[in-house]
N, C-alpha and C positions, 0 to 999 in steps of 0.2 A: 258715216256708220265707224266702229271699229272692225277689223279681221278678226275673225276666232282667233290668229296667235296671238292679237292682243287682248284679246278678252279673256286671255289664258293668264297670262300673264299680269293683268295689271287685278285678276282675282286671285291668283296666287299670294301676291303680294300685301292683298287686302284681308287673304287666311291669318300674316305673318303677324300684321298689326292689331289682327282679333278685329275687324270693323266687318261690314257687310262690301259685297262684292259692285254691289248696285252703289253704293257710297264713293267707293272707288274712282268708279268707272266714269261714275256722273260728276266727279271732280274733275278728272284727266280730258271727258270731252269737250267740256267747257271750255278751258286753260288752250288748247289744242284743236279745237274744232271739231273734234273726235277724227281727225287722221296721226298716224304715228311716225310718218315719216315724208320725204318729196324725195325727188329723182334729180339728184343735181347732178349732171358729167356725167350719169348711168349706175351712179352710186346712192344710194341708201342713205341720205342723210335725217337727223331731227328733224322738226320744223325749228324757227326761231325768232325772233326778235331783234332786231339792235333800236338799243337806244345811245342816240348820240348825245343825249347833254351828257349821261352816264361817263362817255368816252369823254366826253369836254372832261369834264371835270378829274382824270385822271391823269391827263395830258402836261407832259412841262411843257412853260411859253411859247418855247418855236415850232413844235411841237402839233402843238392848239391852234396855233395861226396857219399851219399849214392845212390841219384839218379841217376849221371854216373857209380856209378859199374854197377849199375840196368838197366844200358842201359834207361834209363828215362827221362833224360835230357842232351844236348850237350849245350855249349855254339856257337854254328854252327846253322843256320839254315837249317832245312832239313839235320840235324845232328842225328837225330831219325826220324827215316821212320815212317812211317802211315802204320800199315798194312793195305790189301786189302779189309777187310770187314770190316765192319761196328760191328758186334760181337764181334769181335777181336780188333779193336777200344775202344769200350768199356770195353775189357777186361784192355788193356792197360789203360786209363783211371782210373778204378775202385783201378792199381797198385798204378799208381800217389795217387791217393785221398790216401791210405793208408801212405803215407809221410807226405802228405799237403793239404788235401782237399781244401782248400781257394785257393793258388796256382795253382793247377791245372788245377779246372774249369775259375780258370783266364784264361788258357794256352789252351781253346778250343771253338774253332768258331762251332756255335751251331744253327742248323735246319737251315730253306730254305732261308734261309739270309745267311748265313756263320758269325752272331753275332761274335764278343771278348768276351769272359766271362767277358774282363778286362778292359771293359767298363761300367759296372755295374754302379756304381756312376757316370761317367756323361749323364747316361742315364736317372738318376734319378730313381734306383734300392736301396731298403735301404742298400741290401750286393748282395752277388753274388750269396748264397743260392736263392734269389727271383727269379732274371732272370733268373736261370736254373731252379725253377720250370715254369715260362714260359715259354721256350722250351719246355718242356717237356708234358705238359698240353694239346698239341694236333696241329693240322693245325693250327688255329685260332689263338692259344699260338703263332706258330711262328710267322705268318706273323705279328700279331702286333707286337711281336721282331723288325722284320726288317723292320716298319714303322716305329717306335719309331728312329731304325737310318738312316733311310733317311730320315727324319723330321728331328732330332736333325744333320745331316749333311747339311745343307742346299741343297739337290741334287735335291729336288723336281723340281727347273724350269729348270734344264737338261736336265730331264725326258722328260717334257713339250715339250722342244725345240727337243729331239729326238739327244741332242749331248752326244752322247756317249762315247766318246772321253773323254769328261768333266765329266759324269758321273763314267767312271773308273774309273778316275784318282782318282777322291774322294772316290770313295769306295773301291776300291784297293791297292789302293798307285802308287807311282808313277812309278813302275816297269809295271802295267798292259798290255805294248804294249808287252811285252815281250809273258806274257800268253794267247795274244790276247782277253783281254775280251770283249773289247769294239767291235773288229768284229764277235767276235759269240751270244753278246749279241743285233747287229744289226740283224742278219741272224734269230737269236729267234724274237723276233718284227717284222718282217715282213712274221714271217711263220705264227704266232699268227694272226696277221690281217688280211692275206688274207684266215683263217680259220673264224674266225669274221666274216668277209664280207659274205661269204659262208654262213652258218646260217642267215646273217640276207638278205638275195634273198630267202632264203627258208624259214621265217618268214614271209617275204611281202608273198611268192606265197599263203603259207597255210592260211593267213589270208583272202585272194582272192580280195586286188588290187593288185595286176599283173596276170594275166593267168601265172597255170604251165607248168613252160618247156618242151616244145614236147607234149603235154598237143592237144585233138584237140579241132579244133575252129567249128566243124558240129555234129551234130546231132548225131546217131546212128539210124538205122531206126527204132521205134517201141519202144524205151527208152527212157525215161526222158532227156528234153535236158541237161540242165546244168551237173545233177548232173554224168550222164552216161559217157557222151560226156570226162569231165575230169576227172574221177575217175585212170585210170593209173598213168596222171601226179600223182593228189593225194600221192597215192600207194608211187611212186619213191621219192618223196621229204622226205615225215615221213621216209625210210627207208633209206634217207641223212641223216635225222637232227635227227635220232635214233641211226645212228651210231659215229654220231660226238659227239654228248651228252653223248653217254656210252663208247667210247674208251679211253683207258687208264689205 
């Protein structure tokens, strides 16, 4: 699950796009497996995935031969397996950049939205290094990168309609069903929406607009009527809200 900071940043971007926070949170969770960063050599780095077949296409003949010898590139998708740990993936990327930095950065999907570096010009960046700097600038930078890609791809209407098939097709490509992106996003959205509804109910109760659930309606003998009668309900709701806000 995402941290409180990550939820806040993603929710802010969702509001700027005029979509539900639960929808953007669901998309980000499926893309990044619910993690905003990994610790690599003591630094918080965005989650990455290296695509060896992308790298292969972007290299000169001499560099391609070198990369293939070092098992850093392949003409086939999946020909260069991604290591299980992010630290190992960053090491793999470091080796690739020693051959061709630009081609290596273009061959990585970056951050919460797993945006490919090869899209840097299309997304309006001066170069691929500018895209990478944004992805490495923190949770806010990663979220804004995802926002750029969604807007540029024209996928906001699909999100508003909750048309996860159309969204996944546009975001993940025509092979999206094989990886069940649409059903994973739908399930995550349903879960975030339920959590959101639970928080709103708790906040309404805490504000006094509705009685706290299971709180007594009759004052205890000798006690101040409202405060003591609902004390148990108040405490329960505070605990519930605190657990939601701080989980993950």
